[in-house]
C-alpha positions in Angstrom: 0.0 0.0 0.0 1.4 3.4 -1.0 2.0 6.2 1.5 -1.0 8.2 0.2 -3.2 5.2 0.4 -2.2 4.6 4.0 -2.9 8.3 4.9 -6.4 8.0 3.3 -7.2 4.9 5.2 -6.1 6.5 8.4 -8.3 9.5 7.7 -11.3 7.2 7.0 -10.7 5.3 10.2 -10.5 8.5 12.3 -13.7 9.8 10.7 -15.5 6.5 11.5 -14.3 6.7 15.2 -15.5 10.4 15.5 -18.8 9.5 13.8 -19.3 6.6 16.2 -18.7 8.9 19.2 -21.0 11.5 17.9 -23.9 9.0 17.5 -23.3 7.1 20.7 -26.4 7.1 23.0 -26.2 9.0 26.3 -25.5 7.2 29.5 -28.6 5.3 30.7 -30.2 6.6 33.9 -31.0 3.9 36.5 -34.3 4.7 38.3 -35.1 3.3 41.8 -38.3 3.3 43.8 -38.3 5.5 46.9 -37.3 3.7 50.1 -40.3 3.0 52.2 -40.8 1.7 55.7 -40.6 4.9 57.8 -42.8 4.5 60.9 -46.1 6.5 60.8 -46.0 9.8 62.6 -46.1 9.3 66.4 -45.2 5.6 66.2 -41.8 5.7 67.9 -42.5 2.7 70.1 -43.3 0.3 67.2 -40.1 1.4 65.5 -38.1 0.3 68.5 -39.9 -3.1 68.7 -39.4 -3.7 65.0 -35.7 -3.1 65.4 -35.2 -6.1 67.8 -34.1 -9.0 65.6 -33.8 -11.3 68.6 -37.6 -11.5 69.1 -38.7 -15.0 68.3 -40.8 -15.3 65.1 -43.4 -17.3 67.0 -44.1 -14.4 69.3 -46.7 -13.0 66.8 -48.3 -13.8 63.5 -46.1 -14.1 60.4 -47.0 -12.6 57.0 -45.2 -13.5 53.8 -45.6 -10.8 51.1 -45.7 -12.7 47.9 -44.2 -11.2 44.8 -46.7 -8.7 43.3 -48.2 -9.4 39.9 -48.0 -6.7 37.3 -49.2 -6.3 33.7 -46.9 -8.1 31.3 -45.9 -5.0 29.4 -44.4 -3.5 32.6 -42.1 -6.5 33.2 -39.1 -4.9 31.6 -36.0 -2.9 32.6 -37.2 0.1 30.6 -39.5 2.4 32.5 -42.8 2.3 30.6 -45.8 4.5 30.7 -49.2 4.6 29.0 -48.9 7.2 26.2 -52.6 6.8 25.1 -55.5 4.5 25.6 -53.9 1.9 23.2 -50.2 2.7 23.1 -47.2 2.3 25.5 -43.9 4.2 25.4 -40.7 4.4 27.4 -39.0 7.2 29.2 -35.9 7.9 27.0 -32.7 6.4 28.3 -34.2 5.4 31.6 -34.1 1.9 33.1 -35.2 0.4 36.4 -32.3 -0.3 38.6 -33.8 -3.7 39.4 -36.8 -5.7 38.2 -39.8 -3.5 39.0 -41.9 -6.4 40.5 -39.0 -7.2 42.9 -38.6 -3.6 44.0 -42.3 -3.1 44.5 -42.6 -6.3 46.6 -39.6 -5.3 48.8 -40.8 -1.7 49.4 -44.4 -2.9 50.1 -43.1 -5.4 52.7 -40.9 -2.6 54.3 -43.9 -0.3 54.6 -46.1 -3.1 56.1 -43.3 -4.0 58.5 -43.4 -0.4 59.9 -47.2 -0.4 60.1 -47.6 -3.9 61.6 -45.1 -4.0 64.5 -46.8 -7.1 66.1 -46.3 -9.1 62.9 -43.2 -10.7 61.5 -42.9 -9.6 57.8 -41.1 -11.6 55.2 -40.7 -11.4 51.4 -38.6 -13.3 48.9 -35.4 -12.4 50.8 -36.3 -14.7 53.7 -37.3 -17.8 51.7 -35.8 -21.2 52.4 -37.5 -23.3 49.7 -36.4 -21.4 46.6 -39.8 -20.3 45.3 -40.2 -17.0 47.1 -42.0 -18.5 50.1 -41.0 -19.3 53.7 -43.0 -22.4 54.4 -39.9 -24.4 55.5 -39.0 -21.8 58.1 -42.5 -20.5 58.9 -45.1 -23.3 58.5 -47.8 -21.1 60.1 -47.2 -18.0 58.0 -50.1 -16.1 56.5 -49.6 -14.9 52.9 -50.5 -11.6 51.1 -51.0 -11.9 47.4 -51.6 -8.8 45.3 -52.2 -8.1 41.6 -51.9 -4.6 40.2 -53.9 -4.4 37.0 -54.1 -1.9 35.4 -51.0 -0.1 36.6 -50.9 2.8 34.1 -48.9 5.9 34.5 -50.5 8.4 32.1 -47.7 10.8 31.2 -50.1 13.1 29.3 -52.1 13.5 32.5 -49.3 13.2 35.1 -51.5 10.6 36.7 -51.2 7.0 37.9 -54.3 4.8 37.7 -54.2 1.4 39.4 -56.6 -1.3 40.5 -55.3 -3.6 43.2 -56.9 -7.0 43.9 -55.6 -9.5 46.4 -56.1 -11.6 49.4 -54.7 -12.3 52.8 -54.5 -16.1 53.2 -54.3 -18.5 56.1 -51.3 -20.8 56.3 -53.3 -23.5 54.5 -54.1 -21.1 51.6 -57.6 -20.3 52.6 -58.5 -16.7 51.8 -59.3 -14.8 55.0 -59.6 -11.3 53.8 -59.9 -9.8 50.3 -58.8 -6.5 49.0 -60.0 -4.6 45.9 -59.2 -0.9 45.5 -58.9 1.6 42.7 -56.3 4.4 43.1 -55.8 7.6 41.1 -52.7 9.5 42.1 -51.2 12.7 40.7 -47.5 13.0 39.9 -45.7 16.2 40.8 -43.7 16.7 37.6 -43.2 15.3 34.1 -40.1 13.3 35.0 -39.1 9.6 35.5 -38.4 10.5 39.1 -41.9 11.7 39.6 -43.1 8.5 38.0 -41.2 6.5 40.6 -42.3 8.7 43.5 -46.0 8.2 42.6 -45.5 4.5 42.6 -44.0 4.8 46.1 -47.1 6.7 47.2 -49.3 4.0 45.7 -47.5 1.3 47.8 -48.0 3.4 50.9 -51.8 3.6 50.2 -52.0 -0.1 49.6 -50.1 -0.9 52.8 -52.5 1.4 54.7 -55.5 -0.5 53.2 -53.9 -3.9 54.1 -53.4 -3.0 57.8 -57.1 -3.3 58.8 -57.2 -6.7 57.1 -54.2 -7.9 59.0 -55.7 -6.6 62.2 -59.0 -8.4 61.6 -57.1 -11.7 61.0 -54.9 -11.3 64.1 -57.9 -10.6 66.4 -60.6 -12.9 64.8 -61.3 -16.2 66.5 -60.4 -19.3 64.5 -63.1 -20.1 62.0 -64.6 -23.6 61.9 -63.3 -25.9 59.3 -64.6 -25.0 55.8 -65.8 -21.5 56.8 -64.2 -18.5 55.2 -64.1 -14.9 56.4 -64.1 -12.1 53.8 
């Protein structure tokens, strides 16, 4: 190859590198849900009690928060919102820092742990049998199962619309209490961070609605065999 040909090849290579740099996508933003679990106002005593890990699990009822169920289109690393009645879009360059159903389950359990100091709360992090449950360690554990559908953040309205259905079940799987609520929450800004914040507020509202169901279960007398309480 002649000297001029080598120079031309070098110029083309440099141009390709510069073009590649110019068209490279910006760094992705990783979005996390807000950390929940702060005790309600004026609830200093429960916070102290919840911080005592040496308390035996059998001292009170045990509640396993099962992994929440979400619409299929949300089960992705991209942060998705409802752009219109029939279309879905993503926040540009924004990804969840972890799987959204995992983060929502953890933060919901944290919020319930702060609100239910007499209960022992577990989620997938305390399982011993590999399927997200705690049966091997807590054979008498109650279960909370929740499905969020729809769970639509409408960016054009700065609004989150969700319907939550679920049940609080006895250790044998019998539904003891049922929950069905519709929530409409407003976001404070047109940003991915506001999207995450309003999801956190939704989890706080759901936890507040679960507390009376747990209280009813913990104070109710044992139902006769075959009888269900809803």
